[in-house]
ChimeraX commands (.cxc) that place a marker at each C-alpha (Angstrom):
marker #1 position -0.24,-0.06,-0.12 radius 0.5
marker #1 position 2.97,2.33,0.93 radius 0.5
marker #1 position 4.54,1.56,-2.49 radius 0.5
marker #1 position 1.33,2.29,-3.99 radius 0.5
marker #1 position 0.43,4.95,-2.46 radius 0.5
marker #1 position 3.87,7.12,-3.11 radius 0.5
marker #1 position 4.00,6.01,-6.65 radius 0.5
marker #1 position 0.42,7.85,-7.32 radius 0.5
marker #1 position 1.12,10.90,-5.16 radius 0.5
marker #1 position 5.29,11.35,-5.21 radius 0.5
marker #1 position 8.36,10.83,-3.13 radius 0.5
marker #1 position 6.89,14.11,-1.21 radius 0.5
marker #1 position 3.93,12.41,0.03 radius 0.5
marker #1 position 5.97,10.34,2.52 radius 0.5
marker #1 position 6.36,13.09,4.38 radius 0.5
marker #1 position 2.59,12.98,5.17 radius 0.5
marker #1 position 2.81,8.96,5.85 radius 0.5
marker #1 position 5.08,9.95,8.20 radius 0.5
marker #1 position 3.31,12.31,9.93 radius 0.5
marker #1 position 0.44,10.03,10.11 radius 0.5
marker #1 position 2.47,7.42,11.28 radius 0.5
marker #1 position 3.70,9.62,14.45 radius 0.5
marker #1 position 0.29,10.70,15.03 radius 0.5
marker #1 position -1.08,7.48,15.24 radius 0.5
marker #1 position 1.57,6.01,17.76 radius 0.5
marker #1 position 1.26,8.99,19.80 radius 0.5
marker #1 position -2.26,8.84,20.33 radius 0.5
marker #1 position -1.93,5.01,21.17 radius 0.5
marker #1 position 0.99,6.17,23.67 radius 0.5
marker #1 position 3.60,3.88,21.55 radius 0.5
marker #1 position 6.91,5.39,21.89 radius 0.5
marker #1 position 8.49,3.87,18.44 radius 0.5
marker #1 position 7.38,1.16,15.80 radius 0.5
marker #1 position 9.86,-0.93,17.65 radius 0.5
marker #1 position 7.32,-1.48,20.40 radius 0.5
marker #1 position 4.48,-1.79,17.97 radius 0.5
marker #1 position 6.33,-4.51,15.95 radius 0.5
marker #1 position 4.96,-8.01,16.93 radius 0.5
marker #1 position 2.43,-7.32,19.17 radius 0.5
marker #1 position -0.37,-8.74,17.20 radius 0.5
marker #1 position 2.12,-12.17,16.70 radius 0.5
marker #1 position 0.17,-15.19,18.01 radius 0.5
marker #1 position 2.68,-16.26,20.56 radius 0.5
marker #1 position 2.14,-12.96,22.30 radius 0.5
marker #1 position -1.48,-13.43,22.47 radius 0.5
marker #1 position -3.46,-14.98,25.51 radius 0.5
marker #1 position -6.50,-16.14,23.40 radius 0.5
marker #1 position -5.62,-17.50,20.36 radius 0.5
marker #1 position -9.22,-18.86,19.06 radius 0.5
marker #1 position -10.08,-15.01,19.07 radius 0.5
marker #1 position -7.64,-14.16,16.53 radius 0.5
marker #1 position -8.57,-16.76,14.67 radius 0.5
marker #1 position -12.47,-16.13,15.05 radius 0.5
marker #1 position -11.31,-12.12,13.87 radius 0.5
marker #1 position -9.23,-13.21,10.81 radius 0.5
marker #1 position -11.93,-15.72,9.95 radius 0.5
marker #1 position -14.81,-12.57,9.70 radius 0.5
marker #1 position -12.31,-10.67,8.22 radius 0.5
marker #1 position -11.86,-13.25,5.39 radius 0.5
marker #1 position -15.92,-13.99,5.35 radius 0.5
marker #1 position -16.95,-10.01,4.88 radius 0.5
marker #1 position -13.89,-9.35,2.64 radius 0.5
marker #1 position -15.28,-12.04,0.36 radius 0.5
marker #1 position -18.71,-11.39,0.38 radius 0.5
marker #1 position -17.86,-7.84,-1.12 radius 0.5
marker #1 position -15.49,-8.85,-3.55 radius 0.5
marker #1 position -17.93,-11.21,-5.40 radius 0.5
marker #1 position -21.02,-8.88,-4.38 radius 0.5
marker #1 position -23.10,-7.54,-7.23 radius 0.5
marker #1 position -22.73,-3.49,-7.42 radius 0.5
marker #1 position -25.17,-1.28,-8.27 radius 0.5
marker #1 position -24.27,2.70,-9.88 radius 0.5
marker #1 position -26.58,5.04,-7.55 radius 0.5
marker #1 position -27.12,7.94,-10.41 radius 0.5
marker #1 position -27.53,10.83,-7.81 radius 0.5
marker #1 position -24.44,10.42,-6.22 radius 0.5
marker #1 position -22.82,8.76,-9.17 radius 0.5
marker #1 position -20.91,6.25,-7.30 radius 0.5
marker #1 position -21.11,2.48,-7.21 radius 0.5
marker #1 position -22.32,0.61,-4.43 radius 0.5
marker #1 position -22.82,-2.99,-2.94 radius 0.5
marker #1 position -26.03,-3.97,-3.80 radius 0.5
marker #1 position -26.03,-6.71,-1.13 radius 0.5
marker #1 position -26.55,-4.73,2.62 radius 0.5
marker #1 position -23.81,-6.58,5.10 radius 0.5
marker #1 position -25.72,-6.01,8.91 radius 0.5
marker #1 position -22.47,-5.70,10.88 radius 0.5
marker link #1:1,2 radius 0.2
marker link #1:2,3 radius 0.2
marker link #1:3,4 radius 0.2
marker link #1:4,5 radius 0.2
marker link #1:5,6 radius 0.2
marker link #1:6,7 radius 0.2
marker link #1:7,8 radius 0.2
marker link #1:8,9 radius 0.2
marker link #1:9,10 radius 0.2
marker link #1:10,11 radius 0.2
marker link #1:11,12 radius 0.2
marker link #1:12,13 radius 0.2
marker link #1:13,14 radius 0.2
marker link #1:14,15 radius 0.2
marker link #1:15,16 radius 0.2
marker link #1:16,17 radius 0.2
marker link #1:17,18 radius 0.2
marker link #1:18,19 radius 0.2
marker link #1:19,20 radius 0.2
marker link #1:20,21 radius 0.2
marker link #1:21,22 radius 0.2
marker link #1:22,23 radius 0.2
marker link #1:23,24 radius 0.2
marker link #1:24,25 radius 0.2
marker link #1:25,26 radius 0.2
marker link #1:26,27 radius 0.2
marker link #1:27,28 radius 0.2
marker link #1:28,29 radius 0.2
marker link #1:29,30 radius 0.2
marker link #1:30,31 radius 0.2
marker link #1:31,32 radius 0.2
marker link #1:32,33 radius 0.2
marker link #1:33,34 radius 0.2
marker link #1:34,35 radius 0.2
marker link #1:35,36 radius 0.2
marker link #1:36,37 radius 0.2
marker link #1:37,38 radius 0.2
marker link #1:38,39 radius 0.2
marker link #1:39,40 radius 0.2
marker link #1:40,41 radius 0.2
marker link #1:41,42 radius 0.2
marker link #1:42,43 radius 0.2
marker link #1:43,44 radius 0.2
marker link #1:44,45 radius 0.2
marker link #1:45,46 radius 0.2
marker link #1:46,47 radius 0.2
marker link #1:47,48 radius 0.2
marker link #1:48,49 radius 0.2
marker link #1:49,50 radius 0.2
marker link #1:50,51 radius 0.2
marker link #1:51,52 radius 0.2
marker link #1:52,53 radius 0.2
marker link #1:53,54 radius 0.2
marker link #1:54,55 radius 0.2
marker link #1:55,56 radius 0.2
marker link #1:56,57 radius 0.2
marker link #1:57,58 radius 0.2
marker link #1:58,59 radius 0.2
marker link #1:59,60 radius 0.2
marker link #1:60,61 radius 0.2
marker link #1:61,62 radius 0.2
marker link #1:62,63 radius 0.2
marker link #1:63,64 radius 0.2
marker link #1:64,65 radius 0.2
marker link #1:65,66 radius 0.2
marker link #1:66,67 radius 0.2
marker link #1:67,68 radius 0.2
marker link #1:68,69 radius 0.2
marker link #1:69,70 radius 0.2
marker link #1:70,71 radius 0.2
marker link #1:71,72 radius 0.2
marker link #1:72,73 radius 0.2
marker link #1:73,74 radius 0.2
marker link #1:74,75 radius 0.2
marker link #1:75,76 radius 0.2
marker link #1:76,77 radius 0.2
marker link #1:77,78 radius 0.2
marker link #1:78,79 radius 0.2
marker link #1:79,80 radius 0.2
marker link #1:80,81 radius 0.2
marker link #1:81,82 radius 0.2
marker link #1:82,83 radius 0.2
marker link #1:83,84 radius 0.2
marker link #1:84,85 radius 0.2
marker link #1:85,86 radius 0.2
marker link #1:86,87 radius 0.2
view
């Protein structure tokens, strides 16, 4: 995603990405990227079944959204999923 963003917006976009990362780390009270690295590793989780369930739900909804029929909204000029997913 970072590479695509830089290709689309140019190298100068890196400053904005870095600023966003710094704000995110500060909001979550992390001192550095190193402190975040590996936090969601399976070996660091007490309840592995929660991770497995979250991954299952993410994959399930993603696959539904990818194959769902889409329709064009004339008023907004945008495409939207014809299938509503209750969350």
